[in-house]
C-alpha positions in Angstrom: -0.1 0.1 -0.2 1.0 3.7 -0.8 0.3 6.3 1.3 0.6 10.3 0.5 1.3 11.8 3.7 1.4 15.7 4.1 2.4 16.8 7.5 4.0 20.1 8.4 2.8 20.1 12.0 2.7 17.1 14.1 6.7 17.0 14.1 7.1 13.8 12.2 4.5 11.6 14.0 2.2 11.1 11.0 5.0 9.8 9.3 6.8 7.6 12.1 3.2 5.3 12.1 2.9 5.1 8.9 6.6 3.7 8.7 6.3 1.6 11.4 3.1 -0.1 9.7 5.5 -0.7 6.7 3.4 1.0 4.1 4.8 3.2 1.4 5.2 6.5 1.8 5.0 9.8 -0.9 5.7 13.1 1.0 5.7 16.4 -0.7 9.0 16.6 -0.6 9.6 13.2 -2.8 6.7 14.4 -5.0 8.9 17.8 -6.2 12.2 16.2 -6.2 11.2 14.0 -9.3 11.9 15.3 -12.6 8.5 13.5 -13.9 5.9 11.3 -13.1 6.6 7.5 -13.7 5.3 6.5 -17.2 1.5 5.9 -17.1 0.6 8.2 -14.6 -1.0 11.9 -14.9 -1.1 13.0 -11.5 0.5 11.9 -8.2 -2.4 10.7 -7.0 -2.8 8.3 -9.4 0.7 6.7 -8.1 -1.2 6.7 -4.2 -4.2 4.5 -2.3 -4.7 7.1 0.5 -3.6 10.2 1.9 -3.1 11.6 5.3 -3.0 15.6 5.4 -2.8 17.8 8.0 -5.4 20.6 7.9 -4.7 22.5 10.7 -3.2 25.3 8.6 -4.7 24.8 5.0 -2.5 26.0 2.5 -3.3 26.7 -1.4 -1.6 23.4 -2.1 -3.1 21.3 0.9 -6.4 22.8 -0.8 -5.6 21.4 -4.4 -4.2 18.4 -3.2 -7.7 17.6 -1.2 -9.9 18.8 -3.8 -7.8 16.1 -6.3 -8.3 13.5 -3.6 -11.7 14.0 -3.8 -12.3 14.2 -7.4 -10.6 10.8 -7.4 -12.8 9.4 -4.7 -9.1 8.2 -2.8 -9.5 7.6 1.0 -8.5 10.3 3.4 -7.5 11.4 6.6 -7.6 15.3 7.1 -6.1 15.8 10.8 -6.4 18.5 12.6 -5.3 19.9 16.0 -7.8 20.2 18.7 -9.3 23.5 19.2 -7.7 24.7 16.2 -10.2 23.3 13.5 -10.1 24.9 9.9 -13.7 26.2 9.9 -13.6 27.0 6.5 -12.2 23.7 5.3 -14.6 21.5 7.2 -17.5 23.0 5.8 -16.9 21.9 2.6 -15.3 18.7 3.3 -18.6 17.9 5.8 -21.1 18.7 3.3 -23.7 16.0 2.3 -22.6 16.4 -1.2 -19.0 15.5 -0.2 -17.8 12.0 -0.9 -17.3 9.6 2.1 -14.0 8.7 2.1 -12.9 11.7 3.4 -12.6 11.1 7.2 -11.8 13.9 9.7 -10.3 13.7 12.9 -9.5 16.4 15.7 -6.5 15.2 17.5 -3.8 15.6 20.7 -0.6 14.5 20.9 -2.0 10.9 22.7 -4.5 10.4 19.9 -2.9 10.7 16.8 -1.0 8.0 16.2 -4.3 5.7 17.3 -6.2 7.4 14.6 -3.8 7.0 11.8 -3.4 3.4 12.7 -7.3 3.2 12.5 -7.7 4.4 9.3 -4.5 2.2 7.7 -6.0 -0.8 8.9 -9.7 0.3 7.7 -8.0 1.2 3.9 -4.9 -1.2 3.8 -6.0 -4.7 2.0 -3.2 -6.4 3.7 -4.4 -5.6 7.3 -8.3 -7.0 6.4 -10.8 -7.4 3.7 -12.6 -4.5 2.7 -15.7 -6.5 3.4 -15.0 -6.3 6.9 -14.7 -2.5 7.5 -17.9 -1.0 8.9 -19.9 0.6 6.6 -23.9 -0.5 7.3 -25.8 1.6 9.3 -28.1 -0.8 11.4 -30.9 0.4 14.0 -31.6 -2.5 16.9 -33.8 -2.3 19.9 -32.7 -4.2 22.9 -34.1 -4.7 26.1 -32.9 -3.4 29.1 -31.2 -6.6 30.5 -29.2 -6.9 27.1 -28.3 -3.4 27.4 -26.9 -3.8 30.9 -25.0 -6.7 29.6 -23.3 -5.0 26.5 -22.7 -2.1 29.2 -20.9 -4.3 31.5 -19.3 -6.4 28.9 -17.9 -3.1 26.9 -16.4 -1.7 30.2 -14.7 -4.9 30.7 -13.5 -5.5 27.1 -12.4 -2.3 26.7 -14.4 -2.4 23.5 -17.1 0.3 22.3 -20.6 -1.6 22.1 -20.9 -1.5 18.4 -17.5 -3.2 18.0 -18.4 -6.0 20.9 -21.7 -6.5 19.1 -19.8 -6.7 15.8 -17.6 -9.4 17.2 -20.1 -11.6 18.5 -21.8 -11.6 15.0 -18.9 -12.4 12.9 -17.7 -15.5 15.9 -21.4 -16.6 15.3 -21.4 -16.3 11.5 -17.9 -18.2 11.4 -19.7 -21.1 13.8 -22.5 -21.4 12.0 -21.7 -24.3 9.8 -24.5 -24.0 6.9 -23.5 -20.4 6.5 -19.7 -21.4 6.8 -20.1 -23.8 4.2 -22.5 -22.0 1.9 -20.4 -19.0 1.9 -17.0 -20.1 1.5 -16.7 -20.3 -1.7 -17.1 -16.7 -2.2 -14.2 -15.8 -0.5 
């Protein structure tokens, strides 16, 4: 997987996390230093699978790259420092018409690495199937007893209730032999 990382604010944290995850990294410096793009590429974003952009203080370069990422439908994580949101840019990104591959995250030093790792796991085909990325919203009514159990279990396992329910259903689907036998050929 190749990721474009545009980060001039986190003192290299985003680059370090991506390096430790073993992904190929493309940075603005690498793009600027090239004489030409490889054969068959119109723009450097053709070469990347995802983007991580620090947008706390958006420049024209950042806005241009973000616009190109939106047009290309590339999964993009837009990071900005907590209590320093770039309001105008965020208002464009969060419009209903904006594509869903754009994710925003307000970070502090302690949460930055975790947000990047989560984004990378969701979009790196080597980490998991795209079919296993939660994307379907489902409304469910529960009894008070089940809610108490979910609250207790999510606290005990330090998982969100949604992650806990997903885990329970995933295990159930793997143990259901008629379903597993029937759907094994699809994978």
